[in-house]
ZAMARGU-4260 file (C-alpha; in steps of 0.2 Angstrom, whole numbers, plus 5000, padded with zeros to 4 digits):
<rodrens>
0) 5655/5408/6425 | 5672/5403/6420 | 5672/5384/6417 | 5678/5380/6400 | 5666/5370/6388
5) 5674/5358/6377 | 5680/5363/6364 | 5678/5382/6359 | 5680/5388/6341 | 5687/5405/6340
10) 5675/5415/6329 | 5682/5433/6331 | 5692/5445/6341 | 5688/5461/6350 | 5695/5476/6340
15) 5691/5489/6354 | 5677/5499/6362 | 5663/5507/6352 | 5655/5522/6360 | 5654/5526/6379
20) 5642/5513/6385 | 5653/5498/6385 | 5649/5492/6367 | 5662/5482/6359 | 5668/5482/6341
25) 5671/5464/6336 | 5680/5458/6320 | 5672/5441/6315 | 5682/5427/6306 | 5667/5421/6298
30) 5662/5423/6280 | 5646/5430/6286 | 5650/5440/6301 | 5632/5443/6307 | 5630/5424/6311
35) 5640/5427/6327 | 5625/5437/6333 | 5614/5421/6332 | 5623/5414/6348 | 5615/5420/6364
40) 5631/5416/6374 | 5649/5420/6369 | 5665/5413/6377 | 5679/5426/6378 | 5697/5425/6384
45) 5711/5438/6384 | 5724/5426/6375 | 5728/5408/6370 | 5730/5397/6386 | 5719/5409/6397
50) 5703/5402/6404 | 5687/5406/6394 | 5673/5416/6402 | 5655/5416/6397 | 5646/5432/6392
55) 5627/5434/6388 | 5625/5443/6371 | 5612/5456/6374 | 5612/5466/6358 | 5621/5468/6342
60) 5622/5473/6324 | 5633/5474/6308 | 5642/5491/6306 | 5654/5494/6292 | 5660/5476/6291
65) 5662/5474/6310 | 5650/5468/6323 | 5645/5481/6336 | 5639/5472/6352 | 5633/5474/6370
70) 5637/5460/6382 | 5630/5458/6399 | 5642/5465/6413 | 5652/5476/6401 | 5644/5493/6404
75) 5658/5506/6402 | 5670/5511/6389 | 5684/5507/6401 | 5677/5489/6403 | 5676/5487/6384
80) 5694/5494/6381 | 5701/5482/6394 | 5694/5468/6382 | 5703/5474/6367 | 5711/5459/6359
85) 5700/5446/6368 | 5696/5431/6357 | 5677/5427/6355 | 5672/5409/6353 | 5657/5398/6354
90) 5656/5379/6359 | 5660/5368/6344 | 5644/5358/6348 | 5634/5374/6345 | 5640/5376/6327
95) 5630/5369/6313 | 5637/5355/6303 | 5637/5362/6285 | 5642/5350/6271 | 5659/5355/6263
100) 5663/5368/6277 | 5678/5367/6288 | 5680/5377/6304 | 5698/5382/6307 | 5697/5373/6324
105) 5695/5357/6314 | 5712/5360/6306 | 5721/5359/6322 | 5732/5343/6324 | 5731/5339/6306
110) 5747/5333/6298 | 5754/5344/6284 | 5762/5335/6269 | 5769/5343/6253 | 5767/5336/6235
115) 5783/5326/6236 | 5776/5317/6252 | 5788/5326/6264 | 5780/5329/6281 | 5781/5347/6285
120) 5773/5347/6303 | 5757/5348/6312 | 5744/5362/6312 | 5744/5372/6328 | 5731/5385/6323
125) 5726/5397/6310 | 5730/5415/6310 | 5720/5429/6300 | 5733/5439/6292 | 5726/5453/6281
130) 5724/5446/6263 | 5721/5427/6269 | 5723/5416/6283 | 5739/5407/6287 | 5741/5389/6294
135) 5753/5389/6309 | 5763/5373/6307 | 5774/5366/6320 | 5789/5359/6311 | 5796/5341/6315
140) 5812/5340/6324 | 5827/5344/6312 | 5816/5353/6299 | 5824/5358/6283 | 5821/5376/6285
145) 5829/5376/6303 | 5813/5384/6311 | 5801/5377/6324 | 5786/5384/6316 | 5781/5389/6298
150) 5767/5399/6291 | 5758/5392/6276 | 5745/5402/6266 | 5728/5394/6268 | 5723/5398/6250
155) 5718/5386/6235 | 5734/5390/6226 | 5744/5382/6240 | 5732/5370/6249 | 5728/5355/6237
160) 5717/5345/6249 | 5711/5344/6267 | 5706/5327/6272 | 5698/5329/6290 | 5695/5310/6291
165) 5713/5306/6287 | 5719/5320/6298 | 5730/5327/6283 | 5732/5343/6273 | 5741/5341/6256
170) 5750/5357/6251 | 5761/5364/6237 | 5775/5370/6249 | 5793/5365/6249 | 5802/5359/6265
175) 5815/5372/6264 | 5803/5387/6263
</rodrens>
């Protein structure tokens, strides 16, 4: 089935095949990777903007920090290899509301403002980048740094406050960075 539920929260990505029977190695973006195994259905797509496709989660386990999973319809190493790089998501409505927790999907569209009150742009997404996630911020026209997009580390030393209700993130980041 390929209809897109509304909206999907990206919870991980396919790192590649595992073994010869179509199992996938999945890198989870969650603090507790095994929680992704609690969902009976996963939505997957090859890249941003592509249509989501639903897969039934058959079996899985945590292995060396990654998830190893079998999905219905993926039955060969070649099929699994073709899914390398796919995003893995679940419908936002299926995720529990946990007090004090923010899903990366919730950050999209929030205004980013620095400590001096200068608007830096709007969050377009969050990218996992090794040591910490980065906010992808689309700059306003005529941005001081001359770039259309800036990457701001999503870490406590930089992010002062996230206010979902006010649709705003306050950061310690200069306009010309």
